[in-house]
DSSP file (Angstrom, degrees, kcal/mol; ACC not computed):
  #  RESIDUE AA STRUCTURE BP1 BP2  ACC     N-H-->O    O-->H-N    N-H-->O    O-->H-N    TCO  KAPPA ALPHA  PHI   PSI    X-CA   Y-CA   Z-CA
    1    1 A M     >        0   0    0      0, 0.0     4,-1.7     0, 0.0     3,-0.1   0.000 360.0 360.0 360.0 -46.8    0.0    0.0    0.0
    2    2 A Q  H  >  +     0   0    0      1,-0.2     4,-2.2     2,-0.2     5,-0.2   0.850 360.0  57.2 -65.5 -32.7    2.7    2.4    1.0
    3    3 A M  H  > S+     0   0    0      1,-0.2     4,-2.3     2,-0.2    -1,-0.2   0.883 105.0  51.4 -64.3 -38.9    4.6    1.6   -2.2
    4    4 A K  H  > S+     0   0    0      2,-0.2     4,-2.4     1,-0.2    -1,-0.2   0.877 108.9  51.0 -66.0 -38.0    1.6    2.6   -4.3
    5    5 A I  H  X S+     0   0    0     -4,-1.7     4,-2.4     2,-0.2    -2,-0.2   0.934 111.3  47.0 -65.0 -46.4    1.4    5.9   -2.5
    6    6 A H  H  X S+     0   0    0     -4,-2.2     4,-2.4     1,-0.2    -2,-0.2   0.907 112.6  49.8 -62.4 -41.2    5.0    6.7   -3.1
    7    7 A R  H  X S+     0   0    0     -4,-2.3     4,-2.4     2,-0.2    -1,-0.2   0.908 110.7  50.2 -63.9 -41.2    4.7    5.7   -6.8
    8    8 A G  H  X S+     0   0    0     -4,-2.4     4,-2.4     2,-0.2    -2,-0.2   0.900 110.2  49.8 -62.8 -41.6    1.6    8.0   -7.1
    9    9 A V  H  X S+     0   0    0     -4,-2.4     4,-2.6     1,-0.2    -2,-0.2   0.909 110.8  50.1 -64.0 -42.0    3.5   10.9   -5.5
   10   10 A L  H  X S+     0   0    0     -4,-2.4     4,-2.5     2,-0.2    -2,-0.2   0.898 110.4  49.6 -63.2 -41.0    6.4   10.3   -7.9
   11   11 A V  H  X S+     0   0    0     -4,-2.4     4,-2.5     2,-0.2    -2,-0.2   0.930 112.2  47.5 -64.5 -44.7    4.1   10.3  -10.9
   12   12 A V  H  X S+     0   0    0     -4,-2.4     4,-2.5     1,-0.2    -2,-0.2   0.913 112.9  49.0 -62.9 -42.6    2.4   13.5   -9.8
   13   13 A A  H  X S+     0   0    0     -4,-2.6     4,-2.3     2,-0.2    -1,-0.2   0.901 111.5  49.5 -64.1 -41.1    5.8   15.2   -9.2
   14   14 A A  H  X S+     0   0    0     -4,-2.5     4,-2.4     2,-0.2    -2,-0.2   0.920 112.0  47.1 -65.5 -43.4    7.1   14.1  -12.6
   15   15 A V  H  X S+     0   0    0     -4,-2.5     4,-2.2     2,-0.2     5,-0.3   0.918 111.7  51.4 -64.1 -42.8    4.0   15.4  -14.4
   16   16 A A  H  X S+     0   0    0     -4,-2.5     4,-3.2     1,-0.2     5,-0.3   0.899 111.1  48.2 -61.2 -40.8    4.2   18.7  -12.5
   17   17 A A  H  X S+     0   0    0     -4,-2.3     4,-2.2     2,-0.2    -1,-0.2   0.910 111.4  49.5 -66.3 -41.9    7.8   19.0  -13.5
   18   18 A L  H  < S+     0   0    0     -4,-2.4    -2,-0.2     1,-0.2    -1,-0.2   0.847 120.3  36.4 -66.7 -33.6    7.1   18.3  -17.1
   19   19 A V  H  X S+     0   0    0     -4,-2.2     4,-1.2    -5,-0.2    -2,-0.2   0.882 119.5  47.5 -84.1 -41.9    4.3   20.8  -17.2
   20   20 A G  H  X S+     0   0    0     -4,-3.2     4,-2.7    -5,-0.3     5,-0.3   0.864 102.8  60.2 -71.4 -39.4    5.8   23.4  -14.9
   21   21 A L  H  X S+     0   0    0     -4,-2.2     4,-2.6    -5,-0.3     5,-0.3   0.937 107.9  43.0 -60.2 -50.3    9.3   23.7  -16.4
   22   22 A P  H  > S+     0   0    0      0, 0.0     4,-2.2     0, 0.0    -1,-0.2   0.876 113.3  54.9 -63.2 -33.7    8.1   24.7  -19.9
   23   23 A L  H  X S+     0   0    0     -4,-1.2     4,-1.7     2,-0.2    -2,-0.2   0.951 112.6  40.7 -63.0 -49.0    5.6   27.1  -18.3
   24   24 A F  H  X S+     0   0    0     -4,-2.7     4,-2.0     2,-0.2    -1,-0.2   0.873 115.4  50.1 -70.1 -36.9    8.3   28.9  -16.3
   25   25 A S  H  X S+     0   0    0     -4,-2.6     4,-2.1    -5,-0.3    -1,-0.2   0.856 108.7  54.4 -69.0 -31.8   10.8   28.9  -19.1
   26   26 A G  H  X S+     0   0    0     -4,-2.2     4,-2.0    -5,-0.3    -2,-0.2   0.878 107.0  50.6 -65.6 -37.8    8.1   30.3  -21.3
   27   27 A L  H  X S+     0   0    0     -4,-1.7     4,-2.2     2,-0.2    -2,-0.2   0.901 109.2  51.0 -65.7 -40.2    7.6   33.1  -18.8
   28   28 A A  H  X S+     0   0    0     -4,-2.0     4,-2.4     1,-0.2    -2,-0.2   0.900 109.7  50.2 -64.0 -40.2   11.4   33.8  -18.8
   29   29 A L  H  X S+     0   0    0     -4,-2.1     4,-2.6     2,-0.2    -1,-0.2   0.885 109.0  52.1 -64.5 -38.1   11.4   34.0  -22.6
   30   30 A A  H  X S+     0   0    0     -4,-2.0     4,-2.4     2,-0.2    -2,-0.2   0.905 109.6  49.1 -65.1 -40.9    8.5   36.4  -22.5
   31   31 A V  H  X S+     0   0    0     -4,-2.2     4,-2.4     2,-0.2    -2,-0.2   0.937 112.8  47.5 -62.6 -46.6   10.3   38.7  -20.1
   32   32 A D  H  X S+     0   0    0     -4,-2.4     4,-2.5     1,-0.2    -2,-0.2   0.900 110.9  52.2 -60.3 -41.2   13.4   38.6  -22.3
   33   33 A K  H  X S+     0   0    0     -4,-2.6     4,-2.7     1,-0.2    -1,-0.2   0.917 110.3  47.7 -62.8 -44.0   11.3   39.3  -25.3
   34   34 A H  H  X S+     0   0    0     -4,-2.4     4,-2.7     2,-0.2    -1,-0.2   0.905 111.7  49.6 -65.4 -41.0    9.7   42.3  -23.7
   35   35 A A  H  X S+     0   0    0     -4,-2.4     4,-2.2     2,-0.2    -2,-0.2   0.907 112.8  48.1 -63.5 -40.4   13.1   43.7  -22.5
   36   36 A T  H  X S+     0   0    0     -4,-2.5     4,-2.3     2,-0.2    -2,-0.2   0.915 112.5  47.9 -65.4 -43.8   14.5   43.2  -26.1
   37   37 A E  H  X S+     0   0    0     -4,-2.7     4,-2.4     2,-0.2     5,-0.2   0.901 110.8  51.8 -64.1 -41.0   11.5   44.9  -27.6
   38   38 A A  H  X S+     0   0    0     -4,-2.7     4,-2.4     1,-0.2    -2,-0.2   0.923 110.3  49.3 -61.0 -43.8   11.8   47.8  -25.1
   39   39 A L  H  X S+     0   0    0     -4,-2.2     4,-2.3     2,-0.2    -2,-0.2   0.922 110.4  49.9 -61.7 -45.3   15.4   48.2  -26.0
   40   40 A E  H  X S+     0   0    0     -4,-2.3     4,-1.9     1,-0.2    -1,-0.2   0.911 113.1  45.6 -62.4 -43.0   14.7   48.2  -29.8
   41   41 A H  H  X S+     0   0    0     -4,-2.4     4,-2.4     2,-0.2    -1,-0.2   0.873 110.6  53.7 -69.5 -35.7   12.0   50.9  -29.4
   42   42 A A  H  X S+     0   0    0     -4,-2.4     4,-2.1    -5,-0.2    -2,-0.2   0.903 108.4  50.4 -63.9 -39.5   14.2   53.0  -27.1
   43   43 A K  H  X S+     0   0    0     -4,-2.3     4,-2.5     2,-0.2    -2,-0.2   0.894 110.0  50.2 -63.8 -39.4   16.9   52.9  -29.8
   44   44 A E  H  X S+     0   0    0     -4,-1.9     4,-2.6     2,-0.2     5,-0.3   0.893 107.7  53.7 -64.5 -39.3   14.4   54.0  -32.4
   45   45 A A  H  X S+     0   0    0     -4,-2.4     4,-2.5     1,-0.2    -2,-0.2   0.916 109.6  48.4 -60.5 -42.7   13.3   56.8  -30.1
   46   46 A V  H  X S+     0   0    0     -4,-2.1     4,-2.5     2,-0.2    -2,-0.2   0.940 110.7  50.6 -62.1 -47.5   17.0   57.9  -29.9
   47   47 A A  H  X S+     0   0    0     -4,-2.5     4,-0.8     1,-0.2    -2,-0.2   0.919 114.8  42.5 -59.5 -45.4   17.4   57.8  -33.6
   48   48 A H  H  <>S+     0   0    0     -4,-2.6     5,-2.6     1,-0.2     3,-0.4   0.882 112.4  54.3 -69.8 -37.4   14.3   59.9  -34.3
   49   49 A G  H ><5S+     0   0    0     -4,-2.5     3,-1.5    -5,-0.3    -2,-0.2   0.889 103.8  55.0 -63.0 -38.9   15.1   62.3  -31.5
   50   50 A K  H 3<5S+     0   0    0     -4,-2.5    -1,-0.2     1,-0.3    -2,-0.2   0.773 106.6  52.0 -65.6 -24.7   18.6   62.9  -33.0
   51   51 A Q  T 3<5S-     0   0    0     -4,-0.8    -1,-0.3    -3,-0.4    -2,-0.2   0.449 121.2-111.2 -88.0  -1.2   16.8   63.8  -36.2
   52   52 A G  T < 5S+     0   0    0     -3,-1.5     2,-1.4    -4,-0.2    -3,-0.2   0.624  71.6 141.8  82.5  13.3   14.6   66.3  -34.3
   53   53 A H     >< +     0   0    0     -5,-2.6     4,-2.2     1,-0.2    -1,-0.2  -0.631  20.1 172.5 -90.5  80.7   11.5   64.2  -34.8
   54   54 A A  H  > S+     0   0    0     -2,-1.4     4,-2.6     1,-0.2    -1,-0.2   0.891  73.9  53.8 -58.9 -43.8    9.8   64.7  -31.4
   55   55 A P  H  > S+     0   0    0      0, 0.0     4,-2.3     0, 0.0    -1,-0.2   0.908 111.7  45.1 -60.5 -40.2    6.5   62.9  -32.4
   56   56 A A  H  > S+     0   0    0      2,-0.2     4,-2.4     1,-0.2     5,-0.3   0.871 110.5  54.8 -69.9 -36.0    8.3   59.8  -33.5
   57   57 A L  H  X S+     0   0    0     -4,-2.2     4,-2.6     2,-0.2     5,-0.2   0.940 110.2  46.8 -58.5 -47.0   10.5   59.9  -30.4
   58   58 A V  H  X S+     0   0    0     -4,-2.6     4,-2.7     2,-0.2     5,-0.2   0.920 110.1  53.3 -61.0 -45.5    7.3   59.9  -28.3
   59   59 A E  H  X S+     0   0    0     -4,-2.3     4,-1.8     1,-0.2    -1,-0.2   0.929 114.8  39.5 -57.7 -48.2    5.8   57.1  -30.3
   60   60 A H  H  X S+     0   0    0     -4,-2.4     4,-2.6     2,-0.2    -1,-0.2   0.864 113.9  53.4 -74.0 -35.3    8.7   54.8  -29.8
   61   61 A A  H  X S+     0   0    0     -4,-2.6     4,-2.2    -5,-0.3    -2,-0.2   0.898 109.6  49.5 -65.3 -38.6    9.3   55.8  -26.2
   62   62 A E  H  X S+     0   0    0     -4,-2.7     4,-1.9     2,-0.2    -2,-0.2   0.904 111.8  47.9 -65.9 -40.3    5.7   55.0  -25.4
   63   63 A E  H  X S+     0   0    0     -4,-1.8     4,-1.9    -5,-0.2    -2,-0.2   0.904 110.9  51.4 -66.6 -39.9    6.0   51.6  -27.1
   64   64 A A  H  X S+     0   0    0     -4,-2.6     4,-2.9     1,-0.2    -2,-0.2   0.889 107.0  54.9 -61.6 -39.0    9.3   51.0  -25.2
   65   65 A L  H  X S+     0   0    0     -4,-2.2     4,-2.4     2,-0.2    -1,-0.2   0.904 105.0  52.9 -61.0 -42.3    7.4   51.9  -22.0
   66   66 A K  H  X S+     0   0    0     -4,-1.9     4,-1.0     1,-0.2    -1,-0.2   0.938 114.4  41.4 -58.9 -47.3    4.7   49.2  -22.7
   67   67 A H  H  X S+     0   0    0     -4,-1.9     4,-0.6     1,-0.2     3,-0.3   0.889 112.5  53.6 -71.0 -38.3    7.3   46.5  -23.2
   68   68 A A  H >< S+     0   0    0     -4,-2.9     3,-0.9     1,-0.2     4,-0.3   0.892 105.9  54.6 -63.0 -38.0    9.5   47.7  -20.3
   69   69 A G  H 3< S+     0   0    0     -4,-2.4     3,-0.4     1,-0.2    -1,-0.2   0.809 111.2  45.0 -64.1 -29.3    6.4   47.5  -18.0
   70   70 A A  H 3< S+     0   0    0     -4,-1.0    -1,-0.2    -3,-0.3    -2,-0.2   0.480  92.6  84.5 -90.8  -4.1    5.9   43.9  -19.1
   71   71 A A  S << S-     0   0    0     -3,-0.9    -1,-0.2    -4,-0.6    -2,-0.2   0.594  95.4-119.1 -79.0  -9.8    9.6   42.9  -18.7
   72   72 A G        -     0   0    0     -3,-0.4     2,-0.3    -4,-0.3    -1,-0.2  -0.212  45.8 -37.6  96.6 170.2    9.4   42.2  -15.0
   73   73 A K  S    S+     0   0    0     -3,-0.1     3,-0.1     4,-0.1    -4,-0.0  -0.536  70.2 139.0 -76.5 128.3   11.0   43.7  -11.9
   74   74 A N     >  -     0   0    0     -2,-0.3     4,-2.8     1,-0.1     5,-0.2  -0.896  55.2-126.4-164.5 136.1   14.6   44.6  -12.4
   75   75 A P  H  > S+     0   0    0      0, 0.0     4,-2.0     0, 0.0     5,-0.2   0.868 112.8  49.7 -58.4 -36.2   16.5   47.7  -11.2
   76   76 A H  H  > S+     0   0    0      2,-0.2     4,-2.4     1,-0.2     5,-0.2   0.904 111.3  48.1 -69.6 -40.2   17.7   48.5  -14.7
   77   77 A V  H  > S+     0   0    0      2,-0.2     4,-2.5     1,-0.2    -1,-0.2   0.920 110.6  52.4 -64.4 -42.9   14.2   48.2  -16.1
   78   78 A D  H  X S+     0   0    0     -4,-2.8     4,-1.6     1,-0.2    -2,-0.2   0.910 111.8  45.4 -59.6 -42.9   12.9   50.4  -13.4
   79   79 A E  H  X S+     0   0    0     -4,-2.0     4,-1.9    -5,-0.2    -1,-0.2   0.887 111.2  53.0 -68.5 -39.1   15.4   53.1  -14.1
   80   80 A A  H  X S+     0   0    0     -4,-2.4     4,-2.8     1,-0.2    -2,-0.2   0.896 105.3  55.2 -62.1 -40.1   14.8   52.8  -17.9
   81   81 A I  H  X S+     0   0    0     -4,-2.5     4,-2.5     1,-0.2    -1,-0.2   0.910 105.6  52.2 -60.7 -42.6   11.1   53.3  -17.2
   82   82 A K  H  X S+     0   0    0     -4,-1.6     4,-1.8     1,-0.2    -1,-0.2   0.932 113.2  44.0 -58.5 -46.1   11.8   56.6  -15.4
   83   83 A H  H  X S+     0   0    0     -4,-1.9     4,-2.5     2,-0.2    -2,-0.2   0.868 111.5  52.9 -69.7 -36.1   13.8   57.8  -18.3
   84   84 A L  H  X S+     0   0    0     -4,-2.8     4,-2.4     2,-0.2    -1,-0.2   0.906 108.2  51.0 -66.0 -39.9   11.3   56.7  -20.9
   85   85 A K  H  X S+     0   0    0     -4,-2.5     4,-2.3     1,-0.2    -1,-0.2   0.915 112.4  46.6 -61.3 -41.8    8.5   58.5  -19.1
   86   86 A E  H  X S+     0   0    0     -4,-1.8     4,-2.8     2,-0.2     5,-0.2   0.877 109.2  54.5 -68.4 -37.0   10.7   61.7  -19.1
   87   87 A A  H  X S+     0   0    0     -4,-2.5     4,-2.6     2,-0.2    -2,-0.2   0.909 109.5  48.2 -61.4 -41.4   11.5   61.1  -22.8
   88   88 A V  H  X S+     0   0    0     -4,-2.4     4,-2.7     2,-0.2    -2,-0.2   0.940 112.5  48.0 -63.1 -47.5    7.8   61.0  -23.6
   89   89 A A  H  X S+     0   0    0     -4,-2.3     4,-1.4     1,-0.2    -2,-0.2   0.924 115.1  44.6 -61.1 -45.2    7.1   64.2  -21.5
   90   90 A Q  H  <>S+     0   0    0     -4,-2.8     5,-2.8     1,-0.2     4,-0.2   0.901 113.3  50.9 -67.2 -40.4   10.0   66.1  -23.2
   91   91 A G  H ><5S+     0   0    0     -4,-2.6     3,-1.4    -5,-0.2    -2,-0.2   0.904 108.2  51.6 -63.4 -41.4    9.0   64.9  -26.6
   92   92 A K  H 3<5S+     0   0    0     -4,-2.7    -1,-0.2     1,-0.3    -2,-0.2   0.812 107.0  54.5 -65.1 -28.8    5.4   65.9  -26.2
   93   93 A A  T 3<5S-     0   0    0     -4,-1.4    -1,-0.3    -5,-0.2    -2,-0.2   0.479 122.7-109.7 -81.2  -2.0    6.7   69.4  -25.1
   94   94 A G  T < 5S+     0   0    0     -3,-1.4     2,-1.2    -4,-0.2    -3,-0.2   0.585  79.5 131.2  86.0  10.6    8.6   69.5  -28.4
   95   95 A H     >< +     0   0    0     -5,-2.8     4,-2.6     1,-0.2     5,-0.2  -0.613  20.8 164.4 -97.4  74.5   12.0   69.1  -26.8
   96   96 A A  H  > S+     0   0    0     -2,-1.2     4,-2.2     1,-0.2    -1,-0.2   0.843  72.0  56.9 -60.8 -34.6   13.5   66.4  -28.9
   97   97 A D  H  > S+     0   0    0      2,-0.2     4,-1.5    -3,-0.2    -1,-0.2   0.931 112.2  38.8 -65.5 -46.2   17.0   67.1  -27.7
   98   98 A V  H  > S+     0   0    0      2,-0.2     4,-1.8     1,-0.2    -2,-0.2   0.894 115.5  53.6 -71.3 -39.6   16.2   66.6  -24.0
   99   99 A G  H  X S+     0   0    0     -4,-2.6     4,-2.4     1,-0.2    -2,-0.2   0.879 106.6  53.7 -60.0 -37.3   13.9   63.7  -24.8
  100  100 A T  H  X S+     0   0    0     -4,-2.2     4,-2.6    -5,-0.2    -1,-0.2   0.894 104.3  54.2 -64.4 -41.0   16.7   62.0  -26.7
  101  101 A Q  H  X S+     0   0    0     -4,-1.5     4,-1.8     1,-0.2    -1,-0.2   0.912 111.2  45.5 -60.4 -42.0   19.0   62.3  -23.7
  102  102 A H  H  X S+     0   0    0     -4,-1.8     4,-2.2     2,-0.2    -2,-0.2   0.892 111.3  52.0 -69.3 -38.8   16.5   60.5  -21.6
  103  103 A A  H  X S+     0   0    0     -4,-2.4     4,-2.3     1,-0.2    -2,-0.2   0.888 107.9  53.1 -63.7 -37.3   15.9   57.9  -24.3
  104  104 A E  H  X S+     0   0    0     -4,-2.6     4,-2.3     2,-0.2    -1,-0.2   0.896 107.7  50.6 -64.1 -39.7   19.7   57.3  -24.5
  105  105 A E  H  X S+     0   0    0     -4,-1.8     4,-2.2     2,-0.2    -1,-0.2   0.901 108.9  52.0 -62.9 -40.1   19.7   56.7  -20.7
  106  106 A A  H  X S+     0   0    0     -4,-2.2     4,-3.0     2,-0.2     5,-0.2   0.912 108.1  51.4 -62.1 -42.1   16.9   54.2  -21.1
  107  107 A V  H  X S+     0   0    0     -4,-2.3     4,-2.2     1,-0.2    -2,-0.2   0.925 108.0  52.8 -59.7 -44.8   18.9   52.4  -23.8
  108  108 A T  H  X S+     0   0    0     -4,-2.3     4,-0.5     1,-0.2    -1,-0.2   0.929 114.2  41.4 -56.7 -47.4   21.9   52.3  -21.4
  109  109 A H  H >< S+     0   0    0     -4,-2.2     3,-1.1     1,-0.2     4,-0.4   0.906 113.6  51.5 -70.8 -41.4   19.8   50.7  -18.7
  110  110 A L  H >< S+     0   0    0     -4,-3.0     3,-1.0     1,-0.3    -1,-0.2   0.821 103.2  60.4 -65.8 -29.1   17.9   48.3  -20.9
  111  111 A S  H 3< S+     0   0    0     -4,-2.2    -1,-0.3    -5,-0.2    -2,-0.2   0.731 100.8  56.3 -68.0 -20.4   21.2   47.1  -22.4
  112  112 A E  T << S+     0   0    0     -3,-1.1     2,-0.3    -4,-0.5    -1,-0.2   0.538  78.3 113.4 -88.5  -8.0   22.1   46.0  -18.9
  113  113 A V    <         0   0    0     -3,-1.0   -39,-0.0    -4,-0.4    -3,-0.0  -0.498 360.0 360.0 -68.8 127.2   19.1   43.8  -18.4
  114  114 A K              0   0    0     -2,-0.3    -1,-0.2   -79,-0.0   -82,-0.1   0.372 360.0 360.0-107.1 360.0   20.2   40.1  -18.3
């Protein structure tokens, strides 16, 4: 009787591991994907900001913010979010140069996300 219980526990543990491992690794991949997308949009914001295109800077900084928010808790992501918010505010005010500086800071921090 006790042997059947142990075998049942082992089967349940094995099934949980087989189901849980891909689920958690999938979550890690999603976090990485969001951090990567945030970085790419932040780089686009910088490129447009350097050209003086404040509206495009805002568009990409806002998209970067969406992805950074979904990237999970990380000190670098948190700092990038602060700079992206400031880049959006400065871009909306028509200050592409200052918005670009904040977007560059966001790129720096997002590049550090591991």
